[in-house]
N, C-alpha and C positions, 0 to 999 in steps of 0.2 A: 518315545523320547530316548535319546542316547544318554549314556552316563556322562555327567559333567555339564550337561546343558542346563541353562536356567529354567525355572518352572513357569516363568511368565514372559510376556512380550513387552516389557517396559511399563509405562504408566497406564496403559489402556487395558491391561490384564490379558487373559487368554482369549483369542478370537474363537468364534463358534466353528462348528464343523464345516469345513469347506470354505471358510472365510479367509481372506488375505489380512494378516495383522495390520498392514499399512492402510487398509480401507475399512475402518470401523465406524466412521461417522462422528460428527461433532457431538451429537447427543450422548453417545456412549462415553466419549472422552470426558465431556463435561460432568456426566454423572459419576464416573469412576474417580474423578479428581475433585469432586464437590465444588464445581464452579457455579456460583450463583448467577442469577439473571442480571443482578446489579453489576457484578464484576464483568460480565460479558458486554453489557451496555457501556460501561466505562471504557473498556478496551476498544470498542468500536468507535466511540466518540474521540478517544485519544488518537486512534489511527486516522480518522477523518481530519482532525486538527493538524496532525503531522503532514498529511498529504496536501492540505491547503497551504500550509506554511512553506512546504517544499516547492510547490508550484509557484507561489507568489515570489519567493526568492529567485527562482529560475527565470521568471518573467522580468524581474528587476535587473538581473544580470544581463539578460538579452537586450533589454532596453538601454542599458548603459553602454553597450557596444555599438549601438546605432550611431550613424553620423549625425552631428548637430544640424538642426534646421536653421536656415538664415532667413532674414526678412526679404532678401532679394529673390529667393527661391522657395516659396511656400510649399508645403507638403502636397505632392500630387502634380505639381507644375514642373515640367522639365526645364532645366537651366538653358538659357539662351533663347527663350520664347517670350513673346510679349502678350500680355493679356489684352483682349478686346479687339 
């Protein structure tokens, strides 16, 4: 270690011999920061809720840009054709 360098690598602490400090694994990060199983579960549920809400809003936005269907041209029937 050179003079003036910090003694640790951020919140995960010192990496083991030959380990990359950026590749320490979720278990070591959670243990060194005292993350509980409940907090991890809550975070995953919140992320899933946010993803679902984002996708739903995206689909609503895409549907709003679709052209309106008319009674004369039902969905899937090209305009200018007659049924039957």
